[in-house]
N, C-alpha and C positions, 0 to 999 in steps of 0.2 A: 504494499500500500504506499502511496506517495506521502512524503513528509515535507511539511512547510515550517520553516523556522520563524518564531515570533519573539520579539523583544518587548520587554516592559516599557510602557510609556507613561512617564510620571507627569510631565508638564502638559496641561490640557489647553494652554493659551493658543489662540488662533495663529499667532506669529510662529509658534513652535510647530504647528501642523503644516504650514507653508514651507518651513525649513525641512521638514521630513520628506515632503513631496519633491522639493527641489533636489534632494539627495538621492532620489529613486526609490523612496519608500512610500507605503500606503498606511495611514493611520486606520486603526480598526478597534473592535470591541469583541470580546469573548463572552457569550452568554451561556449560562448553565448552573445547575444546583452547586456544583463544586467551586464555581468561580464567582457567582454573582454577576457583576458587570466589570470585567477587567479591560482596561485600555492597553492596546498592544500596537506594535509596528511590524509590518512584513515587507518583504522586498517585492517591488512592483513586477519586475520581470518574472520572478519565481511564481508569483500569484497568477499571473496571465497565463504562464505555461501550464500550471496545474489545472486551471479552469478549462483550457482547450483540450487537455488530455483526459479529464475526468467529468467534464460537464458541470453546470451550475448546481446540479443535484447530487454530485458525486461525493462520497465519503472519503476523507483522507485524514492523516495524522497531523495535528498541530503541535510542534515541539515548543512548549512554553516552560521556561525555568527548569529545563532538564527533564520535564515529564511530557510524554506524548499522549495526546487525547484525540479520540475520534471526533471530528467536527464536520459540518457542512457549511456552505456559504449561505447565510440567511438573507442577506441583502447586500447589494452593490449600489454605490452611488458614482455616477460617471460625469465627467466634463465632456459633453457631446462635441464642443468645439475642438477640444484638443484630443479627443477620443482617449481619455485617460481615466483610470479608477481613482477616485479621490477619497473613498472611504469604503471599508468592508466590515460586515457584521458577521461573526462565526458563532454557530450554535453547537454546543457540545451535546452529542447525541448518545442515547442508550441503544446499543445495537440490537437489543432484544425487545425493544418497544416501538410500536408503530407510531409514525407521525404523519402529518399532512404536508404536502408539497405541491406547487403548481408545475405542470408539465406541458410543454408545447405539443400541439397537434400538427402533424406534417402530413401533407397529401403526397403520395407517390404514384407514379404511372399515369397514363392518359386513358380516360374513360371512353368506352364505346360511344356514349351519348355525345361527348365533346367532338369525337371524330365525325359524328353525323350532323354536326352543326350546332349542338346544344352548348350551353354555358354553365361551367361549374361555379356554384356560389357557396363559398365557405362562410358559415356564420359563427363558428366557435374555433378559436385559434389556441386555446389553453384550457386545460381542465385541472381540477384539484383532486389529488389521489392520496390514499391512505395506504401505507405499506411500511414494512421494516426498512430501515435506512439503506441496506444493500439491495433492496428490491425496488427502489424508486427508479423508474426508467428516466433516461435523459430526454427522451421524446416518445410519443406515440405515433407511429406511422399508420396511415390508412391507405391501402391499396384500392384505388378507384377504377382499376382496368375493366371490371366487368359491369360497372354501372351504366345503365342506359338512360335515355331522356325520361324525366319525370321520376327517376329513382332518387332515393335520399337515404342518409344514414343518421341515426340518433346515438346519443350517449350509450344507450344499453348495447349497441352493436360493438362498443370498444372493450367490452368486459371479458369476452371469451378467452379462457385459458390463461389469464393474467395473474400475477402474484400480488396484485394491488386491487384496491377498491376505489372506484371513481366516485367522488362525493357529489358531482352534479346530478341534477334531476335526470333519470333515465330517459324521459321523453324529450329532453332538450335536443333541438336539431344541431347537427354538426355541419352537414353539407347537403346540397341537392344539385341535380342536374336539370337546369331549366330548359324548356323548349325553345328553339331559335325564334319562334313566332313572337314570344314575349319581348325578347330584346330588339327584334325588328320593328315591332309596333312602337316601342319606346323611342327608337331612333327616328321613326317616321313622324311621330308627334313632335319631336324637337325640330325636325327639318320643316315641318308644316308651320310651326310657330315662327321660325326664322323667316320663311317666305312671306308670312302675313305681315311681319314687321317691315319688310322691304317694300311690299305694295303699299302699305299705309304711308310710308315715307314718301314714295314717289307721287301718290295722290295729293299729299300736302304740297309738294313742290310744284305740281301742275297747277294746283289752285292758286298758289301765290303768283305764278306766272301770268295767269289769266287776269288777276287783279291789277297787276302792274300794266298789262297791255290796255286795260280800260282806262 
């Protein structure tokens, strides 16, 4: 299991946090019964590498004051302009106790319905699951290859053979394949509205010209 080194962070002032980031570190906190809330610092490059290799929901060892503890990334704060992690929360987990986690839903394959002109509409991009820490998936993939026009999937279709329980409503819609006529009608309505605006504008111009001639 991967190990991430964490150092104690005593100074909580904002200026100190900036100094940590400027030196390639990420300020963070460890949550858990054995820790309470412990401020720490980890190396930015090592944290990014660990997340890429294990996923956001992956379990790894956090080495803090010589003791290795099983943790997960509970929350990440990012600077979107610099594309950098500016703060991280770690949660100390009990490997024998289930917990809740948010997992992305990813579509794979091209459905028969889309090949026939339909449009795939995904309404749910993330689900909440309950599982043992090592059984939490990095993502839930849905193969839509066999779905035809007017077919749909619900949350209950994601549960088969899994080592986790999905907390969402079983009847909640995940995705559907819409008929091409629905999208075509919507596009036609938009074009018709645009044409109506052009005609109205031309009529006004013609009316103004007639007035000037008089």
